[in-house]
N, C-alpha and C positions, 0 to 999 in steps of 0.2 A: 483490788480496789484499795486506794488510800482514802481515808476519811478525815477531812478537816472538821474539827469540832471545837466549838467555843461554849463556855458555860452559859446557862440561861441568864444570869445576871449581867452579861455583857450586851444583852439585846438593845438597850437604848443608850449604850455608851460607846463601846469600842469593838463591837462584834465584827464589823466589816474589816477593820484593821487586823484584828487577831486572825480572822479567816484568811486574809491575804498573806499574812506572815506564815501561816501553816502551809498554804499552797506554794509559797516561795521555797520552803524547806523541801517539800515533796518534789518540786521541779529540780532543785539543785541536787537532790539525791539521785533522781532519775538520770540527770546529766552526768553525774559522777560515775555511775555504774554502767553507762553505755559502752558497748552496744548490747551487753547482756540484758540489761533492764531498759525498756523503751517506753516512753509516754505514748499512750494510744488515745486518740480522740474520735475514732470512727471504726466502723466494722471492717473497713479495708485495712486500717492500721492493725487491728487485732489479727486478721487473717495473715498479714505479712509477717507480724511478729511470730505467730505460730509456725509459719512455714520456715522461718529462719531459726527456729528453736530459741527464740528470745522470750524473756518474761515481759508480758504486756502489763503496763501500769496505767490504771485509770484513776482519775481523781473524782471524789464525791464530797459533798458538804452535808454534814449531819445536823439538820435543824434549820428551818427557814428563818429563825431569828437572826441568822448570820447576814440576811439581806437588809436588815434595818428597815423593812417595809418598802424597799425601793426596787422597782422593776428594772431600773438602769443598772443596779448592782447585779441583779440576776443575769442580765445580758453581758455584763463585764466578766462575771465568773465563767460564763460559757467561753468567752474570748480567751481566757487564760487557761482553759483546758478542763474545767469542771463538766462532768457529764451526767451526774445525778445529784439531786437535792431531796432530802427528806423534808416533807412539808412542815412538820412540827417537832419531831423527835420528842424531847422531854420538856419542851417549853411552849406555852401558849404564844401565838403570834397574832399580828393584826388581822389575819385571815382565817384562823382556825384554832380550836382547842387541841391540846396535846393528849396523848393516851393516859397521862397521869391523872386525869380527872376521874378515872375509874377507881383510883385508890382512895381508901377511907380518908376523910378530912380534906379532900381536894374537890372543889366545886367547879363546874364548867364556867368559863368566863363569858363565852359567846353562845353556848348552846350548839356547838358544831362549827360549821363554816359561817363566816361573816359575808356581807354583800361583796366586799373586796375579794374574798376567797372564792366566791362563786363566779 
């Protein structure tokens, strides 16, 4: 897996752009090293890569803050090859608190999932 990650402070600024730029780099690297390294977006792709003894490359996004609260961005990320998304990673999002609320000095913002998250 490749992980596209943007810092928490990008959430309400340029997280979508930064995420897309990282995905662009991942896709260009995958293209550069074909056929040994192949982008896989389905179980069939994974099986075919394994059978051909190629390295399967999958794209993920670390942190739902990269969506900027937009389900349209989520659909677009799927379209460009993203196959997993961590909901919160290290940042609170409009739909859930992150795991860092368990650290001393960090309070929950939403108390878990929000209505949007449910």
